[in-house]
Biopython code that builds the backbone (N, CA, C, O; Angstrom):
import numpy as np
from Bio.PDB.StructureBuilder import StructureBuilder

atoms = [
    (1, "UNK", "N", (-27.130, -36.898, -33.438)),
    (1, "UNK", "CA", (-25.879, -37.517, -33.064)),
    (1, "UNK", "C", (-26.118, -38.118, -35.075)),
    (1, "UNK", "O", (-27.163, -38.505, -35.597)),
    (2, "UNK", "N", (-24.336, -37.926, -35.912)),
    (2, "UNK", "CA", (-23.935, -37.990, -36.980)),
    (2, "UNK", "C", (-24.440, -39.948, -37.288)),
    (2, "UNK", "O", (-23.577, -40.786, -37.026)),
    (3, "UNK", "N", (-25.802, -40.414, -37.814)),
    (3, "UNK", "CA", (-25.620, -41.557, -37.846)),
    (3, "UNK", "C", (-24.963, -42.105, -38.730)),
    (3, "UNK", "O", (-24.382, -43.127, -38.365)),
    (4, "UNK", "N", (-24.840, -41.819, -39.721)),
    (4, "UNK", "CA", (-23.646, -42.620, -41.309)),
    (4, "UNK", "C", (-22.463, -42.305, -40.475)),
    (4, "UNK", "O", (-22.366, -43.523, -40.327)),
    (5, "UNK", "N", (-21.675, -41.931, -39.929)),
    (5, "UNK", "CA", (-20.405, -41.922, -39.661)),
    (5, "UNK", "C", (-20.343, -42.929, -37.742)),
    (5, "UNK", "O", (-19.473, -43.665, -37.276)),
    (6, "UNK", "N", (-21.202, -42.626, -37.367)),
    (6, "UNK", "CA", (-21.527, -43.933, -36.407)),
    (6, "UNK", "C", (-21.338, -45.524, -36.797)),
    (6, "UNK", "O", (-20.403, -46.287, -36.550)),
    (7, "UNK", "N", (-22.820, -45.777, -37.636)),
    (7, "UNK", "CA", (-22.610, -46.691, -38.374)),
    (7, "UNK", "C", (-21.152, -47.350, -38.749)),
    (7, "UNK", "O", (-20.533, -48.301, -38.272)),
    (8, "UNK", "N", (-20.924, -46.586, -39.629)),
    (8, "UNK", "CA", (-19.520, -46.912, -40.026)),
    (8, "UNK", "C", (-18.273, -47.513, -38.982)),
    (8, "UNK", "O", (-17.690, -48.597, -38.970)),
    (9, "UNK", "N", (-18.162, -46.390, -38.189)),
    (9, "UNK", "CA", (-17.404, -46.662, -36.809)),
    (9, "UNK", "C", (-17.668, -48.015, -36.129)),
    (9, "UNK", "O", (-16.886, -48.764, -35.542)),
    (10, "UNK", "N", (-19.065, -48.129, -36.383)),
    (10, "UNK", "CA", (-19.319, -49.361, -35.350)),
    (10, "UNK", "C", (-19.134, -50.994, -35.973)),
    (10, "UNK", "O", (-18.869, -52.092, -35.482)),
    (11, "UNK", "N", (-19.524, -50.309, -37.714)),
    (11, "UNK", "CA", (-18.911, -51.876, -38.345)),
    (11, "UNK", "C", (-17.734, -52.326, -38.153)),
    (11, "UNK", "O", (-17.646, -53.554, -38.162)),
    (12, "UNK", "N", (-16.642, -51.645, -37.953)),
    (12, "UNK", "CA", (-15.670, -51.821, -38.238)),
    (12, "UNK", "C", (-14.954, -51.802, -36.402)),
    (12, "UNK", "O", (-13.801, -51.383, -36.301)),
    (13, "UNK", "N", (-15.483, -52.129, -35.453)),
    (13, "UNK", "CA", (-15.001, -51.834, -33.944)),
    (13, "UNK", "C", (-14.308, -53.544, -33.868)),
    (13, "UNK", "O", (-14.932, -54.551, -34.201)),
    (14, "UNK", "N", (-13.414, -53.523, -33.537)),
    (14, "UNK", "CA", (-12.564, -55.039, -33.484)),
    (14, "UNK", "C", (-11.672, -54.752, -32.020)),
    (14, "UNK", "O", (-11.620, -55.724, -31.267)),
    (15, "UNK", "N", (-10.905, -53.380, -31.525)),
    (15, "UNK", "CA", (-9.834, -53.120, -30.980)),
    (15, "UNK", "C", (-10.445, -53.022, -29.772)),
    (15, "UNK", "O", (-10.951, -51.911, -29.618)),
    (16, "UNK", "N", (-10.606, -53.838, -28.762)),
    (16, "UNK", "CA", (-10.879, -53.745, -27.625)),
    (16, "UNK", "C", (-10.469, -52.690, -26.636)),
    (16, "UNK", "O", (-11.021, -52.629, -25.537)),
    (17, "UNK", "N", (-9.461, -51.809, -27.013)),
    (17, "UNK", "CA", (-8.875, -50.765, -26.474)),
    (17, "UNK", "C", (-8.964, -49.431, -27.478)),
    (17, "UNK", "O", (-8.100, -48.599, -27.755)),
    (18, "UNK", "N", (-10.144, -49.541, -27.846)),
    (18, "UNK", "CA", (-10.329, -48.289, -28.673)),
    (18, "UNK", "C", (-12.115, -47.703, -27.863)),
    (18, "UNK", "O", (-13.090, -48.388, -27.558)),
    (19, "UNK", "N", (-11.913, -46.410, -27.769)),
    (19, "UNK", "CA", (-12.636, -45.342, -27.557)),
    (19, "UNK", "C", (-13.583, -44.622, -28.525)),
    (19, "UNK", "O", (-13.024, -44.285, -29.568)),
    (20, "UNK", "N", (-14.784, -44.330, -28.437)),
    (20, "UNK", "CA", (-15.351, -43.774, -29.653)),
    (20, "UNK", "C", (-15.652, -42.277, -28.900)),
    (20, "UNK", "O", (-16.143, -42.417, -27.780)),
    (21, "UNK", "N", (-15.521, -41.403, -29.165)),
    (21, "UNK", "CA", (-16.119, -40.322, -29.067)),
    (21, "UNK", "C", (-16.871, -39.136, -29.970)),
    (21, "UNK", "O", (-16.272, -38.849, -31.006)),
    (22, "UNK", "N", (-18.017, -38.466, -29.724)),
    (22, "UNK", "CA", (-18.829, -37.557, -30.473)),
    (22, "UNK", "C", (-18.349, -36.629, -29.642)),
    (22, "UNK", "O", (-18.563, -36.662, -28.430)),
    (23, "UNK", "N", (-17.551, -35.581, -30.321)),
    (23, "UNK", "CA", (-17.363, -34.297, -29.498)),
    (23, "UNK", "C", (-18.650, -33.092, -29.833)),
    (23, "UNK", "O", (-19.403, -33.362, -30.769)),
    (24, "UNK", "N", (-18.825, -32.095, -29.245)),
    (24, "UNK", "CA", (-19.751, -31.012, -29.110)),
    (24, "UNK", "C", (-18.532, -30.247, -28.866)),
    (24, "UNK", "O", (-17.408, -30.379, -28.380)),
    (25, "UNK", "N", (-19.597, -29.027, -29.667)),
    (25, "UNK", "CA", (-18.936, -27.603, -29.749)),
    (25, "UNK", "C", (-19.159, -26.638, -28.391)),
    (25, "UNK", "O", (-18.867, -25.446, -28.288)),
    (26, "UNK", "N", (-19.871, -27.670, -27.207)),
    (26, "UNK", "CA", (-19.546, -26.439, -25.976)),
    (26, "UNK", "C", (-17.916, -27.113, -24.954)),
    (26, "UNK", "O", (-17.454, -26.795, -23.858)),
    (27, "UNK", "N", (-17.506, -28.080, -25.961)),
    (27, "UNK", "CA", (-16.353, -28.780, -25.073)),
    (27, "UNK", "C", (-16.458, -29.853, -24.288)),
    (27, "UNK", "O", (-15.649, -30.296, -23.473)),
    (28, "UNK", "N", (-17.834, -30.353, -24.686)),
    (28, "UNK", "CA", (-17.940, -31.935, -24.258)),
    (28, "UNK", "C", (-18.184, -33.076, -24.987)),
    (28, "UNK", "O", (-17.474, -33.269, -25.974)),
    (29, "UNK", "N", (-19.071, -33.900, -24.696)),
    (29, "UNK", "CA", (-19.195, -34.783, -26.245)),
    (29, "UNK", "C", (-20.517, -35.442, -25.800)),
    (29, "UNK", "O", (-20.871, -35.431, -24.621)),
    (30, "UNK", "N", (-21.405, -36.153, -27.026)),
    (30, "UNK", "CA", (-22.620, -36.144, -26.908)),
    (30, "UNK", "C", (-22.708, -37.840, -27.318)),
    (30, "UNK", "O", (-23.657, -38.365, -27.901)),
    (31, "UNK", "N", (-21.538, -38.487, -26.878)),
    (31, "UNK", "CA", (-21.671, -40.076, -27.080)),
    (31, "UNK", "C", (-19.933, -40.287, -26.499)),
    (31, "UNK", "O", (-19.008, -39.523, -26.776)),
    (32, "UNK", "N", (-19.855, -41.420, -25.721)),
    (32, "UNK", "CA", (-18.708, -41.965, -25.366)),
    (32, "UNK", "C", (-19.289, -43.788, -25.723)),
    (32, "UNK", "O", (-20.476, -44.113, -25.749)),
    (33, "UNK", "N", (-18.012, -44.829, -25.983)),
    (33, "UNK", "CA", (-18.391, -45.927, -26.526)),
    (33, "UNK", "C", (-17.048, -46.101, -26.132)),
    (33, "UNK", "O", (-16.005, -45.455, -26.235)),
    (34, "UNK", "N", (-17.550, -47.625, -25.446)),
    (34, "UNK", "CA", (-16.521, -48.323, -25.176)),
    (34, "UNK", "C", (-16.397, -50.009, -25.295)),
    (34, "UNK", "O", (-17.062, -50.951, -24.862)),
    (35, "UNK", "N", (-15.431, -49.898, -25.951)),
    (35, "UNK", "CA", (-15.111, -51.615, -26.618)),
    (35, "UNK", "C", (-15.298, -52.626, -25.392)),
    (35, "UNK", "O", (-15.703, -53.780, -25.536)),
    (36, "UNK", "N", (-14.910, -51.976, -24.024)),
    (36, "UNK", "CA", (-15.225, -52.945, -22.950)),
    (36, "UNK", "C", (-15.398, -51.722, -21.614)),
    (36, "UNK", "O", (-15.440, -50.492, -21.624)),
    (37, "UNK", "N", (-15.461, -52.649, -20.632)),
    (37, "UNK", "CA", (-15.590, -51.387, -19.474)),
    (37, "UNK", "C", (-14.415, -51.471, -18.556)),
    (37, "UNK", "O", (-13.894, -52.333, -17.849)),
    (38, "UNK", "N", (-14.162, -49.893, -18.942)),
    (38, "UNK", "CA", (-12.996, -48.908, -18.040)),
    (38, "UNK", "C", (-13.593, -47.837, -17.442)),
    (38, "UNK", "O", (-13.704, -46.695, -17.887)),
    (39, "UNK", "N", (-14.025, -48.347, -16.254)),
    (39, "UNK", "CA", (-14.784, -46.845, -15.548)),
    (39, "UNK", "C", (-13.440, -45.648, -15.586)),
    (39, "UNK", "O", (-13.647, -44.460, -15.834)),
    (40, "UNK", "N", (-12.376, -46.087, -15.359)),
    (40, "UNK", "CA", (-11.135, -45.041, -14.831)),
    (40, "UNK", "C", (-10.983, -43.856, -15.662)),
    (40, "UNK", "O", (-10.247, -42.878, -15.530)),
    (41, "UNK", "N", (-12.140, -44.268, -16.854)),
    (41, "UNK", "CA", (-12.060, -43.009, -18.174)),
    (41, "UNK", "C", (-12.956, -41.928, -17.461)),
    (41, "UNK", "O", (-12.839, -40.789, -17.915)),
    (42, "UNK", "N", (-13.756, -42.092, -16.507)),
    (42, "UNK", "CA", (-13.987, -40.536, -15.955)),
    (42, "UNK", "C", (-13.690, -40.153, -14.742)),
    (42, "UNK", "O", (-14.427, -39.599, -13.925)),
    (43, "UNK", "N", (-12.476, -40.492, -14.631)),
    (43, "UNK", "CA", (-11.683, -40.177, -13.154)),
    (43, "UNK", "C", (-11.401, -39.234, -13.362)),
    (43, "UNK", "O", (-11.075, -38.999, -14.525)),
    (44, "UNK", "N", (-11.364, -38.256, -12.463)),
    (44, "UNK", "CA", (-10.625, -37.146, -12.310)),
    (44, "UNK", "C", (-11.419, -35.911, -13.545)),
    (44, "UNK", "O", (-10.791, -34.876, -13.767)),
    (45, "UNK", "N", (-12.686, -36.127, -14.214)),
    (45, "UNK", "CA", (-13.158, -34.912, -15.169)),
    (45, "UNK", "C", (-13.930, -34.030, -14.450)),
    (45, "UNK", "O", (-14.608, -34.281, -13.453)),
    (46, "UNK", "N", (-13.762, -32.824, -15.103)),
    (46, "UNK", "CA", (-14.282, -31.418, -14.193)),
    (46, "UNK", "C", (-15.694, -31.444, -15.314)),
    (46, "UNK", "O", (-15.698, -31.072, -16.488)),
    (47, "UNK", "N", (-16.826, -32.002, -14.519)),
    (47, "UNK", "CA", (-18.070, -32.141, -15.609)),
    (47, "UNK", "C", (-18.477, -31.038, -15.487)),
    (47, "UNK", "O", (-18.026, -30.287, -14.622)),
    (48, "UNK", "N", (-19.265, -30.744, -16.187)),
    (48, "UNK", "CA", (-19.943, -29.286, -17.429)),
    (48, "UNK", "C", (-19.136, -28.360, -17.153)),
    (48, "UNK", "O", (-19.181, -27.354, -16.445)),
    (49, "UNK", "N", (-18.253, -28.927, -17.928)),
    (49, "UNK", "CA", (-17.038, -27.731, -17.942)),
    (49, "UNK", "C", (-17.136, -27.455, -19.207)),
    (49, "UNK", "O", (-18.181, -27.821, -19.745)),
    (50, "UNK", "N", (-16.045, -26.696, -20.112)),
    (50, "UNK", "CA", (-15.518, -26.523, -21.446)),
    (50, "UNK", "C", (-14.435, -27.677, -21.923)),
    (50, "UNK", "O", (-14.149, -27.953, -23.088)),
    (51, "UNK", "N", (-13.755, -28.458, -20.370)),
    (51, "UNK", "CA", (-12.876, -29.269, -20.926)),
    (51, "UNK", "C", (-13.228, -30.886, -20.520)),
    (51, "UNK", "O", (-12.347, -31.546, -19.968)),
    (52, "UNK", "N", (-14.100, -31.287, -20.715)),
    (52, "UNK", "CA", (-14.897, -32.332, -20.578)),
    (52, "UNK", "C", (-13.792, -33.509, -21.532)),
    (52, "UNK", "O", (-12.902, -34.272, -21.156)),
    (53, "UNK", "N", (-14.256, -33.255, -22.625)),
    (53, "UNK", "CA", (-13.444, -33.474, -24.116)),
    (53, "UNK", "C", (-12.228, -33.646, -23.933)),
    (53, "UNK", "O", (-11.792, -34.787, -24.091)),
    (54, "UNK", "N", (-11.328, -32.575, -23.550)),
    (54, "UNK", "CA", (-10.141, -32.759, -23.483)),
    (54, "UNK", "C", (-9.762, -33.515, -22.321)),
    (54, "UNK", "O", (-8.694, -34.112, -22.460)),
    (55, "UNK", "N", (-10.122, -33.602, -21.630)),
    (55, "UNK", "CA", (-9.448, -34.142, -20.157)),
    (55, "UNK", "C", (-10.305, -35.877, -20.254)),
    (55, "UNK", "O", (-10.259, -36.752, -19.389)),
    (56, "UNK", "N", (-10.766, -35.910, -21.106)),
    (56, "UNK", "CA", (-11.531, -37.226, -21.394)),
    (56, "UNK", "C", (-10.388, -37.834, -22.174)),
    (56, "UNK", "O", (-9.718, -38.781, -21.761)),
    (57, "UNK", "N", (-10.223, -37.253, -23.270)),
    (57, "UNK", "CA", (-9.134, -37.567, -24.519)),
    (57, "UNK", "C", (-7.812, -37.757, -24.083)),
    (57, "UNK", "O", (-7.071, -38.639, -24.518)),
    (58, "UNK", "N", (-7.447, -36.740, -23.025)),
    (58, "UNK", "CA", (-6.329, -36.935, -21.913)),
    (58, "UNK", "C", (-6.114, -38.648, -21.217)),
    (58, "UNK", "O", (-5.178, -39.430, -21.377)),
    (59, "UNK", "N", (-7.205, -38.777, -20.532)),
    (59, "UNK", "CA", (-7.666, -40.024, -19.980)),
    (59, "UNK", "C", (-7.449, -41.037, -20.294)),
    (59, "UNK", "O", (-6.810, -41.898, -19.689)),
    (60, "UNK", "N", (-8.139, -41.105, -21.666)),
    (60, "UNK", "CA", (-7.645, -41.882, -22.669)),
    (60, "UNK", "C", (-6.103, -42.295, -22.968)),
    (60, "UNK", "O", (-5.810, -43.403, -22.518)),
    (61, "UNK", "N", (-5.433, -41.849, -23.407)),
    (61, "UNK", "CA", (-4.215, -41.691, -23.605)),
    (61, "UNK", "C", (-3.626, -42.046, -22.314)),
    (61, "UNK", "O", (-2.538, -42.615, -22.232)),
    (62, "UNK", "N", (-4.447, -41.662, -21.150)),
    (62, "UNK", "CA", (-3.295, -42.155, -20.419)),
    (62, "UNK", "C", (-3.334, -43.633, -19.711)),
    (62, "UNK", "O", (-2.424, -44.209, -19.114)),
    (63, "UNK", "N", (-4.998, -44.164, -20.028)),
    (63, "UNK", "CA", (-5.129, -45.384, -20.073)),
    (63, "UNK", "C", (-4.570, -46.531, -21.183)),
    (63, "UNK", "O", (-4.554, -47.732, -20.915)),
    (64, "UNK", "N", (-4.097, -45.946, -22.520)),
    (64, "UNK", "CA", (-3.355, -46.626, -23.223)),
    (64, "UNK", "C", (-4.782, -46.963, -24.210)),
    (64, "UNK", "O", (-4.787, -47.934, -24.967)),
    (65, "UNK", "N", (-5.675, -46.258, -24.117)),
    (65, "UNK", "CA", (-6.702, -46.536, -25.067)),
    (65, "UNK", "C", (-6.479, -45.358, -26.226)),
    (65, "UNK", "O", (-6.060, -44.234, -25.948)),
    (66, "UNK", "N", (-6.838, -45.813, -27.613)),
    (66, "UNK", "CA", (-6.887, -45.037, -28.928)),
    (66, "UNK", "C", (-7.854, -44.323, -28.865)),
    (66, "UNK", "O", (-8.583, -44.749, -27.969)),
    (67, "UNK", "N", (-8.318, -43.343, -29.397)),
    (67, "UNK", "CA", (-9.714, -42.188, -29.509)),
    (67, "UNK", "C", (-9.847, -42.174, -30.846)),
    (67, "UNK", "O", (-8.972, -41.864, -31.654)),
    (68, "UNK", "N", (-11.371, -42.643, -31.161)),
    (68, "UNK", "CA", (-11.613, -42.227, -32.664)),
    (68, "UNK", "C", (-12.834, -41.226, -32.547)),
    (68, "UNK", "O", (-13.736, -41.640, -31.818)),
    (69, "UNK", "N", (-12.974, -40.353, -32.956)),
    (69, "UNK", "CA", (-13.973, -39.197, -32.927)),
    (69, "UNK", "C", (-14.864, -39.022, -34.353)),
    (69, "UNK", "O", (-14.526, -38.971, -35.535)),
    (70, "UNK", "N", (-16.139, -38.956, -33.678)),
    (70, "UNK", "CA", (-16.993, -39.053, -34.721)),
    (70, "UNK", "C", (-17.238, -37.540, -35.323)),
    (70, "UNK", "O", (-16.213, -36.914, -35.054)),
    (71, "UNK", "N", (-17.977, -36.859, -35.885)),
    (71, "UNK", "CA", (-18.036, -35.272, -36.201)),
    (71, "UNK", "C", (-18.376, -35.140, -35.090)),
    (71, "UNK", "O", (-18.747, -35.851, -34.155)),
    (72, "UNK", "N", (-18.137, -33.719, -35.382)),
    (72, "UNK", "CA", (-18.295, -32.392, -33.800)),
    (72, "UNK", "C", (-19.702, -32.044, -34.083)),
    (72, "UNK", "O", (-20.105, -31.604, -35.159)),
    (73, "UNK", "N", (-20.609, -32.336, -32.758)),
    (73, "UNK", "CA", (-22.459, -31.491, -33.301)),
    (73, "UNK", "C", (-22.459, -30.823, -31.945)),
    (73, "UNK", "O", (-21.541, -30.811, -31.125)),
    (74, "UNK", "N", (-23.427, -30.376, -31.873)),
    (74, "UNK", "CA", (-24.414, -30.134, -30.590)),
    (74, "UNK", "C", (-25.108, -30.940, -29.710)),
    (74, "UNK", "O", (-25.810, -31.715, -30.360)),
    (75, "UNK", "N", (-25.224, -31.104, -28.511)),
    (75, "UNK", "CA", (-26.284, -31.899, -27.202)),
    (75, "UNK", "C", (-27.061, -31.044, -27.006)),
    (75, "UNK", "O", (-27.096, -29.835, -27.238)),
    (76, "UNK", "N", (-27.656, -31.702, -26.585)),
    (76, "UNK", "CA", (-28.908, -30.776, -25.689)),
    (76, "UNK", "C", (-29.128, -30.778, -24.213)),
    (76, "UNK", "O", (-29.625, -31.686, -23.546)),
    (77, "UNK", "N", (-28.656, -29.557, -23.782)),
    (77, "UNK", "CA", (-28.492, -29.891, -22.545)),
    (77, "UNK", "C", (-28.551, -27.974, -21.751)),
    (77, "UNK", "O", (-28.348, -27.694, -20.570)),
    (78, "UNK", "N", (-28.773, -27.326, -22.503)),
    (78, "UNK", "CA", (-29.546, -25.695, -22.640)),
    (78, "UNK", "C", (-30.708, -25.590, -23.505)),
    (78, "UNK", "O", (-31.007, -26.166, -24.551)),
    (79, "UNK", "N", (-31.343, -24.617, -22.728)),
    (79, "UNK", "CA", (-32.743, -23.982, -23.230)),
    (79, "UNK", "C", (-32.152, -23.608, -24.882)),
    (79, "UNK", "O", (-32.977, -23.732, -25.787)),
    (80, "UNK", "N", (-30.972, -23.232, -25.180)),
    (80, "UNK", "CA", (-30.288, -22.594, -26.710)),
    (80, "UNK", "C", (-30.316, -23.630, -27.914)),
    (80, "UNK", "O", (-30.335, -23.408, -29.124)),
    (81, "UNK", "N", (-30.313, -25.064, -27.079)),
    (81, "UNK", "CA", (-29.805, -26.343, -27.721)),
    (81, "UNK", "C", (-31.137, -26.828, -28.276)),
    (81, "UNK", "O", (-31.256, -27.111, -29.468)),
    (82, "UNK", "N", (-32.114, -26.921, -27.427)),
    (82, "UNK", "CA", (-33.536, -27.203, -27.434)),
    (82, "UNK", "C", (-34.298, -26.757, -28.505)),
    (82, "UNK", "O", (-35.146, -27.371, -29.153)),
    (83, "UNK", "N", (-33.768, -25.245, -28.652)),
    (83, "UNK", "CA", (-34.434, -24.464, -29.748)),
    (83, "UNK", "C", (-33.715, -24.824, -31.103)),
    (83, "UNK", "O", (-34.398, -24.853, -32.127)),
    (84, "UNK", "N", (-32.363, -25.101, -31.153)),
    (84, "UNK", "CA", (-31.562, -25.413, -32.501)),
    (84, "UNK", "C", (-32.239, -26.964, -32.752)),
    (84, "UNK", "O", (-32.852, -27.099, -33.811)),
    (85, "UNK", "N", (-32.184, -27.803, -32.099)),
    (85, "UNK", "CA", (-33.026, -29.298, -32.515)),
    (85, "UNK", "C", (-34.665, -28.947, -32.973)),
    (85, "UNK", "O", (-35.209, -29.585, -33.874)),
    (86, "UNK", "N", (-35.210, -28.086, -32.385)),
    (86, "UNK", "CA", (-36.547, -28.339, -32.412)),
    (86, "UNK", "C", (-36.671, -27.325, -33.684)),
    (86, "UNK", "O", (-37.716, -27.578, -34.284)),
    (87, "UNK", "N", (-35.966, -26.292, -34.269)),
    (87, "UNK", "CA", (-35.786, -25.883, -35.621)),
    (87, "UNK", "C", (-35.000, -27.036, -36.575)),
    (87, "UNK", "O", (-35.375, -27.054, -37.748)),
    (88, "UNK", "N", (-34.183, -27.784, -36.278)),
    (88, "UNK", "CA", (-34.104, -28.678, -37.310)),
    (88, "UNK", "C", (-35.018, -29.566, -37.438)),
    (88, "UNK", "O", (-35.327, -29.699, -38.622)),
    (89, "UNK", "N", (-35.651, -30.307, -36.662)),
    (89, "UNK", "CA", (-36.573, -31.620, -36.789)),
    (89, "UNK", "C", (-37.881, -30.447, -37.515)),
    (89, "UNK", "O", (-38.606, -30.969, -38.362)),
    (90, "UNK", "N", (-38.052, -29.481, -37.301)),
    (90, "UNK", "CA", (-38.749, -28.584, -37.989)),
    (90, "UNK", "C", (-39.108, -28.922, -39.459)),
    (90, "UNK", "O", (-40.173, -29.199, -40.011)),
    (91, "UNK", "N", (-37.533, -28.770, -39.990)),
    (91, "UNK", "CA", (-36.957, -29.006, -41.162)),
    (91, "UNK", "C", (-37.612, -30.601, -41.714)),
    (91, "UNK", "O", (-38.563, -30.986, -42.393)),
    (92, "UNK", "N", (-36.329, -31.285, -40.873)),
    (92, "UNK", "CA", (-36.669, -32.650, -40.891)),
    (92, "UNK", "C", (-37.138, -33.533, -39.951)),
    (92, "UNK", "O", (-36.233, -33.988, -39.252)),
    (93, "UNK", "N", (-38.341, -33.972, -39.668)),
    (93, "UNK", "CA", (-38.688, -34.371, -38.517)),
    (93, "UNK", "C", (-38.228, -36.377, -38.888)),
    (93, "UNK", "O", (-37.941, -37.162, -37.984)),
    (94, "UNK", "N", (-38.278, -36.686, -40.118)),
    (94, "UNK", "CA", (-38.319, -38.147, -40.269)),
    (94, "UNK", "C", (-36.591, -37.944, -39.420)),
    (94, "UNK", "O", (-36.235, -39.108, -39.235)),
    (95, "UNK", "N", (-35.802, -37.278, -39.037)),
    (95, "UNK", "CA", (-34.434, -37.661, -38.548)),
    (95, "UNK", "C", (-34.550, -38.235, -36.962)),
    (95, "UNK", "O", (-33.694, -39.016, -36.546)),
    (96, "UNK", "N", (-35.657, -37.798, -36.118)),
    (96, "UNK", "CA", (-35.796, -38.306, -35.104)),
    (96, "UNK", "C", (-37.117, -37.768, -34.814)),
    (96, "UNK", "O", (-37.448, -36.671, -34.364)),
    (97, "UNK", "N", (-38.145, -39.296, -35.351)),
    (97, "UNK", "CA", (-39.531, -39.047, -35.380)),
    (97, "UNK", "C", (-40.270, -38.866, -33.738)),
    (97, "UNK", "O", (-40.861, -37.830, -33.435)),
    (98, "UNK", "N", (-40.181, -39.572, -33.161)),
    (98, "UNK", "CA", (-40.688, -39.757, -31.762)),
    (98, "UNK", "C", (-39.794, -38.436, -31.072)),
    (98, "UNK", "O", (-40.005, -38.161, -29.891)),
    (99, "UNK", "N", (-38.827, -37.670, -31.838)),
    (99, "UNK", "CA", (-38.790, -36.934, -30.748)),
    (99, "UNK", "C", (-39.391, -35.515, -31.049)),
    (99, "UNK", "O", (-39.614, -34.772, -30.093)),
    (100, "UNK", "N", (-39.678, -35.080, -32.392)),
    (100, "UNK", "CA", (-40.173, -34.350, -33.186)),
    (100, "UNK", "C", (-41.554, -34.769, -32.482)),
    (100, "UNK", "O", (-41.880, -33.876, -31.700)),
    (101, "UNK", "N", (-42.357, -35.692, -32.496)),
    (101, "UNK", "CA", (-43.628, -36.120, -32.054)),
    (101, "UNK", "C", (-43.522, -35.532, -30.181)),
    (101, "UNK", "O", (-44.345, -34.719, -29.761)),
    (102, "UNK", "N", (-42.710, -35.946, -29.518)),
    (102, "UNK", "CA", (-42.426, -34.954, -27.930)),
    (102, "UNK", "C", (-42.211, -33.823, -28.111)),
    (102, "UNK", "O", (-42.072, -33.203, -27.057)),
    (103, "UNK", "N", (-42.086, -33.072, -29.256)),
    (103, "UNK", "CA", (-41.613, -31.660, -29.010)),
    (103, "UNK", "C", (-42.968, -30.880, -30.062)),
    (103, "UNK", "O", (-42.983, -29.891, -30.796)),
    (104, "UNK", "N", (-43.807, -31.715, -29.744)),
    (104, "UNK", "CA", (-45.452, -30.969, -30.672)),
    (104, "UNK", "C", (-44.875, -30.686, -32.111)),
    (104, "UNK", "O", (-45.729, -29.995, -32.667)),
    (105, "UNK", "N", (-43.709, -30.922, -33.059)),
    (105, "UNK", "CA", (-43.840, -30.862, -34.652)),
    (105, "UNK", "C", (-44.436, -31.291, -35.737)),
    (105, "UNK", "O", (-44.100, -30.856, -36.839)),
]
sb = StructureBuilder()
sb.init_structure("model")
sb.init_model(0)
sb.init_chain("A")
sb.init_seg("    ")
for serial, (resi, resn, name, xyz) in enumerate(atoms, 1):
    if name == "N":
        sb.init_residue(resn, " ", resi, " ")
    sb.init_atom(name, np.array(xyz, "f"), 0.0, 1.0, " ", f" {name:<3s}", serial, name[0])
structure = sb.get_structure()
C-alpha cells in the first residue's frame, strides 16, 4: 500500500461519512476504511469480479458517503501478483521486512 498518501489522509480524517478506498488495477481494492461502521457498504457487491470497486463507489454514493481514493496499485490474490511482490521486495526488502523474510528474500 502507498504509505505516505495513507498517512496524509488519516492525519486529516474527521468526516464520519467519509470512506477511504485503495483501488487495484484488477477492479477491486486493497484497502477500505470507514470512519464509522456502515455494513451496508458491502450489500450487493459482486465479489471477485472486476466490478467490485465500481460497485463499492456506487454503493457509497447511495448511502451518502464521500469517497476518497488512494493511489491505484495491486493486491496479492493471484500467483502473478505474488511474483510481482517478490520482485519488488527483492529490490527493496525494507518496504515490508517481515514479508520479505516470509518470502525468503
